[in-house]
C-alpha positions in Angstrom: -0.3 0.1 0.0 1.3 3.5 -1.0 0.3 6.5 1.3 -1.8 9.3 -0.2 -0.5 12.6 -0.6 -2.5 13.8 2.7 0.3 11.9 4.9 -0.2 11.8 8.8 3.0 12.5 11.0 5.2 9.6 11.5 6.2 8.4 14.7 9.8 8.2 16.1 11.1 6.1 19.0 14.6 6.4 20.4 15.9 2.7 21.2 18.6 3.6 23.9 21.2 0.6 24.6 24.1 1.8 26.9 26.8 3.6 25.0 25.2 2.7 21.4 23.8 -0.1 19.5 27.2 -0.9 17.5 29.1 -3.3 19.3 32.3 -1.5 19.3 30.8 1.9 20.4 32.4 1.6 23.7 35.7 1.7 22.3 35.7 5.3 20.9 37.3 8.0 23.1 34.0 9.7 23.3 32.3 6.9 24.9 31.5 7.2 28.7 33.4 4.0 30.2 30.2 3.4 32.7 27.3 4.2 30.4 25.3 1.2 31.0 24.9 2.1 34.7 25.3 6.1 35.0 22.2 7.8 35.5 23.4 11.1 34.3 24.2 9.5 31.0 20.9 8.3 30.5 19.4 11.7 31.8 21.2 13.4 29.2 19.9 10.9 26.6 16.2 11.3 27.6 16.8 15.2 27.4 18.1 15.0 24.0 15.5 12.9 22.6 12.5 15.0 24.1 14.4 18.1 22.5 13.9 16.5 19.2 10.1 15.8 20.1 10.5 12.3 19.8 7.2 10.2 20.6 9.1 8.0 22.9 12.4 6.3 24.1 12.7 2.7 24.7 14.9 0.5 27.1 15.5 -3.3 26.4 16.1 -5.8 28.6 16.6 -9.6 29.5 16.9 -11.3 32.6 20.3 -12.5 31.9 23.9 -11.4 31.2 23.7 -11.1 27.5 26.8 -12.5 25.4 30.4 -12.2 26.6 31.2 -9.4 28.8 34.3 -9.2 27.4 32.7 -8.2 24.0 30.9 -5.1 25.0 29.3 -3.5 27.9 26.8 -6.1 29.5 25.9 -4.3 32.9 22.5 -2.4 32.7 20.0 -1.2 35.2 16.3 -2.6 35.6 14.5 -0.6 33.1 11.3 0.2 35.2 13.5 1.6 38.0 15.6 3.6 35.4 12.2 5.1 33.8 11.2 6.4 37.2 14.5 8.7 37.0 13.9 9.9 33.6 10.2 10.8 34.2 11.5 13.3 36.5 13.8 15.0 34.1 11.5 15.2 31.1 7.6 16.3 30.8 6.6 15.0 27.4 8.4 12.1 25.9 7.1 8.4 26.3 8.8 6.1 28.5 9.0 2.2 27.5 10.6 -0.5 29.1 10.8 -3.9 28.2 9.6 -6.7 30.8 9.3 -10.6 30.3 5.8 -12.5 30.4 8.0 -15.9 30.8 10.2 -14.6 34.1 7.4 -12.2 36.1 4.4 -12.3 37.6 1.4 -10.5 36.4 0.4 -8.6 39.6 4.0 -7.3 40.4 4.7 -6.2 36.9 1.2 -4.6 36.5 1.8 -2.7 39.7 5.0 -1.5 38.4 3.8 -0.3 35.1 0.9 1.3 36.9 3.3 3.2 39.2 5.6 4.4 36.2 2.3 5.8 34.4 1.4 7.6 37.5 4.8 8.9 38.3 5.4 10.1 34.7 1.9 11.6 34.1 0.5 9.1 31.7 3.9 8.2 29.5 4.5 4.7 30.4 5.0 1.7 27.7 5.5 -1.8 28.0 7.5 -3.8 25.6 6.0 -7.4 26.2 8.7 -10.1 25.4 8.7 -13.8 25.9 12.4 -14.4 26.5 14.3 -17.1 25.1 17.3 -18.8 25.8 18.5 -21.5 28.5 20.6 -19.1 30.2 17.5 -16.9 31.2 15.6 -20.3 32.1 18.4 -21.4 34.3 18.2 -18.1 36.4 14.8 -19.1 37.4 14.9 -22.9 38.4 14.3 -24.1 35.0 16.5 -26.3 32.9 15.7 -24.6 29.7 13.3 -22.4 27.8 9.8 -23.3 27.5 8.5 -24.0 23.8 8.3 -21.1 21.7 4.3 -21.8 21.7 4.1 -22.4 25.3 5.9 -19.0 25.9 3.1 -17.0 23.7 0.3 -18.9 25.2 1.6 -17.7 28.7 2.2 -14.2 27.4 -1.5 -13.8 26.1 -2.7 -14.9 29.6 -0.3 -12.5 31.3 -1.5 -9.7 29.3 -5.2 -10.7 30.1 -4.6 -10.8 33.7 -2.6 -7.6 33.5 -5.1 -5.3 31.7 -7.8 -6.8 34.2 -5.7 -5.5 36.8 -5.3 -2.3 35.4 -9.1 -2.0 35.1 -9.8 -3.3 38.6 -10.3 0.3 39.8 -13.0 2.5 38.0 -11.6 5.7 36.7 -14.3 7.5 39.2 -13.4 5.2 42.1 -11.8 7.8 44.1 -13.6 10.4 45.5 -11.2 11.4 48.4 -14.0 13.2 50.3 -12.8 14.3 53.5 -16.3 15.7 54.8 -17.9 12.3 54.0 -14.9 10.3 55.2 -15.0 8.4 52.2 -11.4 7.9 50.2 -12.8 5.5 47.4 -16.1 3.9 46.5 -15.8 0.4 47.5 -18.1 -0.9 44.6 -15.9 0.6 42.1 -12.8 -1.3 43.2 -13.4 -4.9 42.3 -11.7 -8.3 42.1 -10.8 -9.9 39.1 -11.0 -13.7 40.3 -8.7 -14.8 37.3 -8.4 -18.5 37.3 -6.4 -19.5 34.0 -3.8 -22.3 32.7 -0.8 -20.0 34.0 -2.2 -17.7 36.6 -4.3 -17.5 39.6 -4.9 -13.9 40.5 -7.6 -12.5 42.8 -7.0 -8.8 42.7 -8.0 -5.9 42.8 -4.5 -4.1 42.2 -3.1 -2.1 44.9 -2.9 0.7 42.7 -5.6 2.8 41.3 -6.2 3.3 37.2 -3.5 5.1 35.8 -3.6 8.4 33.5 -3.6 6.3 30.5 -6.2 3.7 31.6 -2.8 1.2 31.1 0.4 1.5 29.5 0.7 1.6 25.7 1.3 -2.4 24.8 4.5 -3.0 22.7 5.9 -6.0 21.0 8.9 -6.8 18.7 8.5 -10.5 17.8 8.2 -11.3 14.1 7.5 -14.9 14.0 4.4 -16.3 12.9 3.2 -16.4 16.7 5.1 -13.0 17.2 2.9 -11.6 14.4 -0.4 -12.8 15.8 0.4 -11.6 19.1 1.3 -8.4 17.8 -1.8 -8.2 15.8 -4.1 -9.2 18.7 -2.6 -6.9 21.4 -0.1 -4.7 20.4 -0.2 -1.0 19.7 3.2 -0.7 18.5 5.5 -3.0 17.0 9.2 -2.8 16.8 10.7 -4.8 14.0 13.8 -5.6 12.1 13.4 -5.7 8.1 16.6 -5.4 5.9 14.9 -4.5 2.8 11.7 -2.4 1.4 10.0 -5.1 0.1 10.2 -7.1 3.3 9.4 -4.2 5.6 6.1 -3.7 3.1 5.3 -7.3 3.2 5.5 -7.2 7.1 3.5 -4.0 7.5 0.7 -5.5 5.2 0.8 -8.9 6.9 0.5 -7.5 10.8 -2.2 -4.8 9.7 -4.2 -7.6 7.8 -4.0 -9.8 10.8 -5.1 -7.0 13.1 -8.4 -6.7 10.9 -9.0 -10.2 11.3 -9.0 -10.0 14.9 -11.6 -7.1 14.7 -9.2 -4.5 15.5 -8.5 -1.0 13.4 -5.3 -1.3 11.8 -4.5 2.3 12.4 -4.6 1.2 16.1 -1.1 -0.9 15.3 1.8 1.5 14.6 4.7 -0.5 12.8 8.0 0.9 13.7 11.0 -0.8 11.8 14.5 0.0 13.6 17.4 1.7 11.8 20.8 2.2 12.9 21.9 5.5 11.2 25.5 6.6 11.1 25.5 10.3 10.0 28.3 12.5 8.8 28.6 15.9 7.2 29.3 14.1 4.1 28.6 10.7 3.0 32.4 10.0 2.8 32.6 10.8 6.4 29.8 8.7 7.6 31.3 6.0 5.7 34.7 6.2 7.3 32.9 6.5 11.0 31.0 3.3 10.1 34.2 1.6 8.7 36.2 2.8 11.7 33.4 1.1 14.0 33.7 -1.8 12.0 37.4 -2.2 12.4 37.1 -2.3 16.3 35.0 -5.1 16.4 36.8 -8.2 18.1 35.9 -10.9 15.7 36.8 -14.0 18.2 34.0 -12.6 20.5 31.5 -11.8 17.3 32.0 -15.1 15.8 31.4 -17.0 19.3 27.8 -14.8 19.4 27.0 -15.5 15.7 27.5 -19.4 16.2 25.4 -19.1 19.4 22.7 -17.5 17.7 23.0 -19.9 14.5 23.1 -22.9 17.0 26.4 -23.7 15.6 29.8 -24.8 16.8 31.9 -21.7 16.6 34.8 -24.1 15.0 32.6 -24.5 11.9 32.6 -20.8 10.9 35.7 -19.6 8.9 36.0 -15.6 9.1 36.7 -15.7 5.4 34.2 -18.1 4.2 30.2 -17.8 3.8 27.9 -19.7 6.4 28.1 -23.4 6.2 25.4 -25.2 4.3 24.4 -27.3 7.2 22.5 -24.7 9.2 19.2 -25.6 11.5 15.8 -24.5 9.9 13.8 -22.1 11.8 11.5 -24.9 12.8 14.2 -26.5 14.8 15.0 -23.0 16.7 13.2 -22.2 19.7 13.9 -18.7 20.5 14.3 -15.7 18.4 13.0 -17.4 15.2 12.6 -14.2 13.1 16.0 -12.9 13.9 17.7 -16.3 13.3 16.0 -16.2 9.6 16.8 -12.7 9.0 20.5 -13.2 9.6 20.6 -16.4 7.5 18.8 -14.8 4.7 20.9 -11.6 4.7 24.2 -13.7 4.6 22.8 -16.0 1.6 21.5 -13.2 -0.5 24.4 -11.2 -0.1 26.8 -13.8 -0.2 28.5 -12.6 2.7 31.5 -14.1 4.5 31.3 -14.4 8.2 33.5 -11.8 8.7 31.3 -9.4 6.5 28.3 -10.6 8.0 29.7 -10.0 11.5 30.2 -6.3 10.4 26.8 -6.1 9.2 25.4 -7.4 12.5 27.8 -5.3 14.5 25.7 -2.1 14.5 22.3 -3.4 14.8 22.2 -7.1 15.2 20.0 -7.3 12.2 18.2 -4.1 12.0 18.8 -2.0 8.8 22.0 0.2 8.9 23.2 2.8 6.8 25.5 5.6 6.6 25.0 8.9 4.9 24.3 12.6 5.4 21.3 13.9 7.4 19.6 14.5 4.1 20.0 11.0 2.8 18.8 9.6 6.4 15.7 11.7 5.8 15.3 10.6 2.6 15.6 6.9 3.6 12.9 7.6 6.1 10.6 9.4 3.9 10.7 6.8 1.2 10.3 3.8 3.2 7.4 5.9 4.9 5.4 6.9 1.7 6.2 3.2 0.1 4.0 2.0 3.1 6.4 0.1 4.9 6.1 1.7 8.3 4.1 4.0 10.7 7.3 5.3 12.0 11.0 4.2 13.2 12.8 3.0 16.2 16.0 4.8 15.9 19.2 3.0 17.1 22.3 5.4 17.1 25.3 3.6 16.7 26.9 5.6 19.1 25.7 7.4 22.0 24.8 10.3 22.9 26.4 11.8 19.6 24.5 9.3 17.4 21.2 10.7 19.0 22.4 14.4 18.9 23.0 14.4 15.2 19.8 12.4 14.5 17.9 15.3 16.5 19.5 18.2 15.4 20.2 17.6 11.7 17.4 14.9 10.9 14.5 15.9 12.9 14.5 19.4 11.5 14.5 18.1 8.0 11.5 15.9 8.6 9.5 19.0 10.2 10.4 21.0 7.0 8.9 18.2 5.3 6.0 18.3 7.1 6.3 14.6 8.2 7.2 15.1 11.9 5.7 17.3 14.9 7.3 20.8 15.5 6.0 20.7 19.1 4.1 18.2 21.3 0.5 18.6 21.1 -0.4 15.9 23.8 0.6 15.0 27.2 0.3 11.0 27.2 2.2 8.5 25.4 -1.0 7.5 23.7 -1.4 10.8 22.6 1.7 11.0 21.0 0.9 7.9 19.1 -2.8 9.0 18.3 -4.3 6.2 20.2 -7.3 6.5 22.5 -7.3 5.9 26.3 -8.7 2.2 26.5 -12.4 1.6 27.9 -12.2 -0.1 31.4 -13.5 -3.4 30.3 -14.6 -4.1 34.1 -16.6 -0.9 34.5 -17.5 0.5 31.2 -19.0 -0.4 27.9 -16.5 -1.4 25.0 -15.6 1.7 23.0 -17.1 2.1 19.2 -15.4 -0.4 16.9 -15.1 -3.3 19.7 -12.8 -4.0 22.5 -10.0 -5.2 21.0 -8.4 -7.0 24.0 -11.5 -8.7 24.9 -11.9 -9.9 21.4 -8.5 -10.9 21.2 -8.2 -12.8 24.5 -11.6 -14.7 23.8 -10.2 -15.7 20.1 -6.8 -17.0 21.9 -8.5 -19.3 23.9 
């Protein structure tokens, strides 16, 4: 689908990862040595993103030390805790954190996100992940990760419980009437009495309904199960697509699935990840990109690639293409879509392992490109107008400089072209994304067009 000339403003999210998405960014002289745990570093990044009027910022997470700590900074702060600090130094920008449905419980997680939404004045978002990998499983008393399908079934029930807990207080439950001596109306605070395959939760939540009703729901899986989950529940989707054709196909697929679940496809915002390396000239940008690739330690990167592809590292020759006997996606229980993306990229472009490591070093499979601010803006506009995205997940290769360059050079071009806001017009994250505040399913009638969570959860069962 190609967009009409009457274009809606696109959406931009800043994906903040330590000192940058390129695995060698930490080796640059400008990189703060303790960026992953330096709260002042993150406060600075949040202010920069808000200066650019970006819709939101996003913090990834996993309940395990990711990869070899010798390869890149691995220490990271718990994201919902970090968001509370960032809420205090910003006023408008949305605040999205990742949390796993496999290794949390609905009550505690619903309470944490409701708290962040209150603290931030309605700017919280939850990136819902199911978490693959035996290393994470063994941190929670399991021998291995649950099966892919099993994780998504648990995730569906988890979202059901969390949303019911957020809805367990009516919006007008709190009177705080000092003369009557009534703080909240008891009949407007209800138990949820959930009894399911994975959870038994009585409720109600011990936090009243938050400014947004509940946080923006975000999802990032692109497997078949992941796309179904996104189409049922997600309001924003972070995805990795290497080519325009793949991005258009993904966009149309998820939107069509959303229609199949009784949802308005405009209520599902698709944001592919991009890793822009920006220079005053194209040559300068290419040189910075090459410098970062030169700083990659191939012995570390090869081990990580082998782990992702479920191969013995000794079978990978840095100066040869991938071997032919790679497992199929059906044999992979975690990160299925990313596995396929990497293999298809290597096969399509006939990359050697060394070249593939370089291509993955900046964005782990997300699209990377180097150029001027004008070229970056051109690429964003081209993908947007071609119907490949509702916006983009901006993943600076180096932080803070990459985010500053994007905000100070690319954003003004997008504003001049009428593609992006000049000022915030709303207060909440849902308002930034043009999404309505959800009706309370326990106390209100469903909004016009149907209750997408209610429909989806009934269908999932």
